[in-house]
N, C-alpha and C positions, 0 to 999 in steps of 0.2 A: 670394266674396272675389276681388277683381281683383288685377292685378299691381301691384307697387310702382311709384311714379312717380319715385323717386330712390334712389340707392345710393352708398356710398363707392367700392366697387369692383364692376365687372361682369366676370365671367369668361365667355368664350364657348367652349363645348365641354365636354360632360359625360362624358368618358371617365375613365380612371384618372388622367391628368394634371390635368384640370380639377377633378375632385372632390377630389384631393389638395391642390391650391392653395386651394380653398374652405375645406377643413378647417383647413389651416395658418394661413390668415388669421384665421379665427375663434379659433384657439388663441392667436394673438398679440393677441387682444382687439379685432379689428376687428368692430364690431357690425353693420355695414350692408353685407353682401356678397350679391350676386345672381349666380347661375349660370344661364346660358341654354343649353339644348340643343335643337337643331332636331328631333330625333327622341326616342328614349328614352335614358336614361343608359346608357353603354357600347355604344351601337349602332354606333359608328364602328369603330375598329380593336380596341378593348379586348376586346370579347366574342368576337372572331374569332381571337384570338391563341393561340399554342401553350402558354401558361402558364409558360414557362421564365424563370428568373432566374439571371444569371451574372455573375461577375467576370472570367471568362476573355476579356479583350479583348487587343488587340495594341498599345495605346498607353496612355501614362501617364494621360491625362485620364479616359478611360472606366474604366480599372482602379481608379483612386482613388475615383471617384464610386461605382462598383459595390461596391467593398469596404465603403465607408461604408454604402451602402444595405443590404447583407446583414447586416453586423455590428451596425450601430446602429439600423436601421429594421425590416427584414423580420423579424428574429428576435423583435422585441418588438411588432410591429404588432397582433397579435390582442389582446394584453393592453391595449395603449394605446387601441385603438378599441372595446374591450369586445365584440368579435365575432370569432369564429374565421375567419380568412381561409385556413385550411388550408395555411399555409406549411410546406413540408417540405424539408429539406436532403438531397435524394436525389442531388445531384451532376450534373455534366456530363462526358461522356466523348467526347472527340474522337479519331478513329482515323486513323492514318497508313498509307498504302499504298505509299509509296516512301521511299528514303533521304533525298531532298531534303526531303520533308515532315517527317521526323523531325528534321532540322536546324532547320527552321522552328519546329517545336514546341518544341525546346530553347531557341531564342531567346525565344519567347513566354513559356515557363515561367520563364526567368531574369528577365524583366521583371516578370512577375506576382509572383514570389517577392520581388523587390526591394521591392515595395509591400505585402508581407504577405499575398499570396494564396497558399494552400498547394498550388498545382497541382504535380503530379509526373508524370514519365514512367513508364508502367507497361508490362508485357509483355502480349501477347495472352492469355496464361494468366490473368494477374491480371484482365484485362478480362472474361474469361469468368466469373470468380468473381462479378464485380459484376453482369453481365448474362448469366445462365445460358444462354439460347438463342442467344447471339451466334455468328455465323459467324466464329469467331476466326482460322481458317486464312487468311482473306483479308487480315489486317492484320499490320503489323510492330510497331506500338507504339500506345500510347494516351496522351493528355494528360488527366489525371484530377484534378478538383477536387471533393472530397466536400462542400465547403461551398456550392457552387452548388445550385440547387434549383428549386422550382416553387410556385405558389400558385393559388388559384381566382380567376380574373378577375371572375366574377360577385359573389363574396363581397367582394372588395377594393373594387370600385366601390360596392357597397351599404354596406359598412362606413364608407367615407369620407363618403358622402352622408348616411348616417344620423346620424353623429356631428356633421357640419357643421350639419345641420338642428337637432339638439339644441341647438347653440350659437348658433342664430339665423340661419343662412344661409337665404336663400330660393332654392329651386331650381325653375325652370320648365322642364318638359319640353314637347316638341312646340311650341316657341316659336322659330321661325327668326329670326335677326337679318337685317334688311333694309337697314340702313345705320348709319353711325357719323357723328355730327355733330361736325365739327372746325372750329373758328374760330381763325384766326391761330396755327395749330400747337398749339392746345389742345383736348382732348376736352371736349365739352359734354354729350354724351348718346349713347345707343344706341337705334336704332329697331328695333322688332320688329313682327311681324304683330298683336300684341296691344296696341300702344301704345309710347310713348317712355319710357325710363328716363334721367333726368338723372344724369350721373356725370362725374367727372374722371379716372377711372382705368379702363383696360380691359386685360384679359389675353386674348390670342389663344391659346387652347389647342385650336384646331380641327383640328390635324394635317393630314390630306389636304385639308381645306377652308380651311386657314389663308391661302393666297394670296387667296382671295375676300374674307376679312375684312380683310386688309391693303389690298386695293384699295378697300374701303369707307372706310378711314381715309385715302385719298388717296395711297397708295403704289402702285408698279407691282406687278403680280402676280408679276413675276420678282425683286422685291427679295429675297425669300427663295424661291429656285426650288425648289418642292416638287412632285414628280411622283408621282401615285399609281400603284403597280403592284399588280396583283391577285395576291395570294399565296393559295394554296389549301391545304386540309387534308383528309385523309380519316381517318376514325376507325372502328376495328373494334369488334365486340362485346367485352364485358369478358373478360379472361383472368385466370388466377390471379395474385394480387398478388405483387410481388417479382420479376417476370420482367425488365421493362425500366423500372426506376424512374428511372434518370438519363436525361437527354436524350442520346441516342447518335447521333453524327454522324461519318461519314467525309467531310470537306470535298471530297475529290477525286471523290467520287461525286455530283457535281452538287449539293453542299450538302444532300444528303438526310439526314433525321433521323427517328428514332422515339422516342417517350416514352410511358409509360403515364400516362393521365389520373389525377391524384391523387384524383379524386372517385369514379370508377366502375371504374377498372382497364382501360378500353378503351385501345387503342393509337392515339395521334395520329401520323399519318405526314405528313411534309412533304418537299418537294424544291424546288430553286431554279429552278422554271419561272416566269418573270415574264411577265405579260401586261399590256399597256397596256389599261386598261378603256375601254369605249366612252363611258362617262360616269361621274360620281361616284355614280351609283346602280347601276352595273353590278357586282353581286356574284354574278353567275350562275356556278356551278361548271361546269367543262368536262370532257368525256370524255378529251381528250388528256392532261390533268393526271392524271386517275385512273389511266390506263394507265402513265404515266411514274412516278408516285409508288410504285405497287405493284411495279413492276419493281425499284426500288431497295430498298424496304422488305423485300422477300422475299430480296434478296441480303444485307442486313444481318442479318436474322433469318429464316432459311429456314422455320421453323415457321409463320410468318405466312401461308404458302400455304394453310393449313387453317383460317384464321379468317375469319369473314364481315365485310365492310365494311358498317357500318350507316348512316354519314352522310358527307356531303362538303359543305364550305362554302368560301366565299371571303371575303377581307377585304383591306384596303389596307396595303401598306408605303408610308408617305408619305415618299418618298425625296428627300434633298437630293443635290447632285452629289458630296459626299464621305461620304454615309451617316451623317453626324453631325447631331444636331438643332440648331435655332436656339433658343437660350435666352438671354433677357436683355431689356434695355431697348432700344427703338428710338429713335434720336436725333431723327428728323424730326418726330415727334409727341410732345408732352410727355405723360408718364405712359402711354405705350402699351408694353405688354410682350408678349413672345412666348415660348411653350414649345411648339414644333411641329416637324414634319419628323423624327420619331424613327426612321424607316427600319427599323422592326421592333423597336425597343428601348424603346418608351414605357412599356409595362407594368412592366418590370423596374426602370426608373429612377424611376417615379412618386413613391414616398414622398420621396426625397431632393430631387427636382426641385421638387415642390410646396412643400417646406419652404424651399428656397433662393429660389424666386421670391417667396414670401410675405415672407421676411426682407428681400429686396432692395427690395420695395415699401415696407415699413414702416421699415426701418432703413438702407436704402441699401447694405447689405452683408450677407453671410451667413457663418455658421460652417460651413456644409456645404462639404466639399472639392470644390467644383464650379469648374472652371477657366473663368471667364467669357470669357476671351479665346479659348479653344479653341472654345467654342460660340457666339461672337459672331455675332449675326444680320447684322452689316454685312460679314462676311468675304467674302460672295459678290460684292458690288459691287466690293470691292477685288481680287477675283480670287485670294484667299488660301484655297485649299482645304486641308483637313486630310488626313492619311493616312486612307484609307477605313476606317471602323469595320468590324470583323469582323462578318459579316452574320448568321450562322445563329441561328435559334431565339431 
């Protein structure tokens, strides 16, 4: 069975965003959708992420989008996709080490509460009740939202792809895109190593690889300036359930965080050590990261000193200059859309973003509370940066 030679929509990138867009297009009744992935589904950033999902952002656009994602999408996703994605509302706990930080937390909480996110300021004692082995003496207060949570990235991508295929989407893995045919500002087709697919609509959901796809469509690589930064994670052997269920992060400690994996109870440890990769294939973990991350993890949870590290891996934060993604329609090429540059937040945003892009393509607008202007892919060339999206986890 060869590859299809034409499609109504071609999506490039098979992570949580691309598979979500494919599913949502099929759900809207588009019968002829093709998704192309150069490696295997989830192989970019999705399968390397820390699994967290939160509405605790510091700006209106991200808070509104994420409240919608959690309330209306993540809570119902397993049922909707008929496959358990292991979404659990285990919360996010940010910890303050100074009075200035407490003030900043209070401002953030006020903004989050304004849009219906139930974050509240808690004492170190309350934090220790939520995370029993926490080094509570080191902190002055916490920002706690019990409705944030986590899900299994492997299951999420599988569930979106499985449902999309059921509804007729063709997914081709190990199929790198080699070019995009554009004539007079209109898309005519997508070239791959396995042949050409005629199409008039392309969605660039390639995240760290998105500038390469934009260039194929005749744009400059810097049109949406996305830089890949290698972020790494170390993971421990399983510990007893219920110890570090929420993502627990003191931002002042180098954005370090710990969270128990929702699948096996191992502890995922991260820290804000960013490395520029040598290439887009460079996901080699480093020893200096391991040393750094364990220093902070054992300060947050001293008992981790006695737990074995079993794995370490790396993936990309595909970062834009303001750490917000580019989502929307690109004006220079008719029917070229982008959802990329998620800066570490693609997985948590994927259900709502996929729905919004699918509706934008088919209806020209979306009921998802996604602020198109905020995420406008053209903002960079206009020099209009947004306030940097809060980074961690």
